[in-house]
N, C-alpha and C positions, 0 to 999 in steps of 0.2 A: 095235359098233365105236366108239369114242370120237370124235366128232366137234365141228367148230368150236368150238362152246358148252363143251363138257366139257376140251376142250384148252386152250382159254383160260383156264379155271378150273384147271386144271393150271398153267399161264404163271405165273398169280397166286398161286398158294399158292405154287410153289417159291420165287417172285423176293422173298415174305416171310422166305423160311428159309433160302435158300442163296446170293443174293448177299452177298459179303463173307467170306463162309467159303471156306477154303482145302479145296482135295482133296488128302486123305492117301494115299487108294489107291483103284483102280478094280479089281475083279475080274469077272473074266466067267464065268458057271456055263455058258453057251453058247458054244462058239467061232463056231457059225453066226450069234448075233444081231449080229455085227461085221462091218458091209458094207466095210471098209476095212482098210488096213495101213499108211498112212504118212500122218501121223504115226501112232506108235503110243499105245495107250492111256496108256502111261506118261508120254508128253508132256503129260498133264494134272495129275500130281501135283507138287503143292508150288506150284501157282497158285491164285490165286483168281478165283471166279466172280464176274464184271463186270456180268452181265446174263443175262435167262431172256425169250426172243420165240418168237412161234409164227409158221409158215409153214404156211398150209392147216390140215393135219394133224399136223404136225410139231411138234415140241418142240424150242427151238434155245438150248443153256447156252453163253454166251460166257467161255471160261476163259483170261481174259488173252490173247484174241487167237486162242487156238485154241478151236474150237466141237466140243462133243458134241451131235450131231444125233441124234434118235429117232423112230421113227414106230410107235404099241403097236398097229397093226392090229386084226384082230377080235378077239384074246381077250389081248391086251396090256394090260395096265396098272402102274401106278406107286403104290407103299407106301413111305410114308415114315415114317422112326422117329426119334423124339428121341436114342434111346441105339442104334444096332446092336449086334446079338452082334459077339461077339469073334472067334469062329470062323469061318474063310473059306469062303469059298462051294466047295464040290465040283462040278465039272462033272457035266453028266448026273444029279445026283442031290436035286435038287429043281425047282420052277417057276421059281427064281430065274436069269435070264438075265444080269444084268448088276448089279454093286453098286458106288455110289459112296458113298466114306467122305468126312467132313467132318472138320475137326478141333478139333470140339466135342463128337466122337463120334456125332451124328448122321448121318444118310445117307439113302438110299434104294434101292429093289431095283427092276430094272426085270422084271416077271413075267409067266409067258404060261401059260394054260393048254390042256389039248387038245393032239391032234397033229400037226394043221394049223399048223406053225410060219408066222409071216408079223412077229414082232416085229424091226425093225431097227435099230441103230445104226450111225451113221456118227463117225468124229473126222477134221474137216477144216478146212482154215484160213479156207475161204470155204464159206457151206451154199450159195450158189447151184450150187456142185459136184455137188451132191447130185442126180443127175439128176431124180429125181421133185420136186424144191424147184425145179430151173432151167426146167422144162416146166410149173410151175403157171399156173393160171389167174389172174384176179385176185380179189381179198379181197372179198369183198359185203359187207364193213362199214367197206372203207377210204374215205377221201374222195372217191378219185377214181371208187368207181364208181358213177355215176349213172345216172340214168333213161335218157340218151341211150346210154350204153356198151351197159347191159342190152339194152336194144332193138337196137341194132347185132348185138350178140352172138346173139338170137334169130334174125333176120331172115336171118342166114347158115347157118341150122342146119333141115335138113328131117329131122329125129329127133325120135323122142318126147320130152316136156318131163322126165318122171322121169328118163331116162336123161342129158338135158344137165344137171340140175341135180346131178347126182351126179358127173357127168366132171370131174377134179379139172384137168385141161388147158383146161377152159372156166370153172369157177368154182370156187375153193380152199374146201374146208374143210365142205362141205355135202355127206352120205352118204347111206344110205337113211333113217335115221329122220328128218331133219330135212326130206329134201324129199316125203315122206309129210306131214308137219306143214304144209309150207309149200303145198304143193297142196291141203292141206284149207284153208287158210285163204284161198285165192288161189279156192277153189272150182269147180277144173278137174280133168278127168279127168287121171291120169298117164299117159294115151296119147294127147294132144294133141300134136298135132306144132306145133314151136316156131314155125316162120314163116310157120303160119297164124293165129297169134292175133291178135285185132283190137287195136289200140291199148288199147281200155279195158281187153281182158284184159290186157295186158302193165302197164299202169299199175296194174293189181291186183296183179299176181304179182309187180311189183318191189316196192309196200311191203309185200307177205305177207313177202317173202323176206327183206327187212330188219328188219323188224317182229318175225318168230318168230325171228331169230337175236339181236337184240339184248334180247329179252325173257327168253331163254334163257341169255345171258351175264349177264344180270342175277341170274337164280337161281342160275348156277352162281358166282358172286362171293362171295369170302371164306368158302367150306364148304373143308372139310377134303378131304385126296383120297379118300380113303376114303367120303366121304358123297355123291360127284360121280354115281356110277350111278344113286344110288337117286333123286337130283332129276330126273336125265333122263326115267327112267318115270313119276316123278309129273307130269311137265308135258306129259306127251304126251296130244293127243288122239283121234289115232285109231292109231298108229305101236306095234304091239304090243298093241294091243286088240282084235283080230279076235272077234268072237262078242260084243261089249259095245256098250251103247248110246254113239252119237254124242252128245258133249256139248252141240250145237248143235241137233240137230232130233231127236234121239233114235231115229232109224233105227238098225238093228243094222251093225256097221263089219264089213267084209268083207274079204278077203283074195284076193291071185293069189299063187302059189306059184310058183317057180322051182328050177332046179336046185340053188342055193348060195344062195337066197334069197328074200324077201316082200316083196308090200308091201301094204299096207291102206288103205282110203279107204271114204269113206261115201257110197253110191248116191244119196241124196238130195240131199248136200249137191255132190256131184260130177261127177255121172251122167246127172242127169235121171230117178236111178230106176230106169237099167238096170244090169244085172250085167255085170262084165267075166268074158270065160272064162278059168276058172285053167287054163291053159298057157303056154306060152314065149311063143308070139306073139300073144298076148292080144287080142281085138277086141272091141267091144261087142256082146253077143248078138243077135241079130234080136228 
């Protein structure tokens, strides 16, 4: 799933290609992808793209005051073309869920692989009217996200730190991959309880959160959309690297699997050498 750094990379990529261009058509390849009905997609046609922004993991195109907002979910992606094919998208006949055409014959497709569909698009007057955007927590790279703010968030949460970092209503934009990376950088167990962390651990975690995301954003900056996924994989220290050597200490990266996801961690760096039980309600093995 694209997370804050890749979504920011998409925003920067799109801003350099679509701002100032006029939308000439919006084609739906999947009726289910569109979660709103008023305004209709046709309201975007004939209007210029004024800007591109990010809200957590959401991309927001400001089209002359009306917004096309989308969330790529687990298997969605954006495919940009300097010259789109002239044939129209046929609903249900391809992975293309939505196509946006621009006045210079360029444009982009929102695609989704697999059978479990989560890709979502919205046409709205105000992005905050999208429920999942209106309920987002603070952006961890915003100026207002200070150490004090972060400390207050943790102090009120008796929950595992891994889940808290992934909670979009608590902190916007971080998902499974970067929560693994942040906790590895902070040398914390994913199952540490948030409100039991010491002040020093909170300091370290705050620095790791900001620095990990800033480095990933910098790595994504300037890359074409097609290269962002590979750039993300190359930048990972533990996520997706179970069975490989930890780049910090050389120990074997381990995994805890759940029903629909998995986390990776380094025992030496994060859990004092102890292994985490591979079951949903994991605890440190005795």
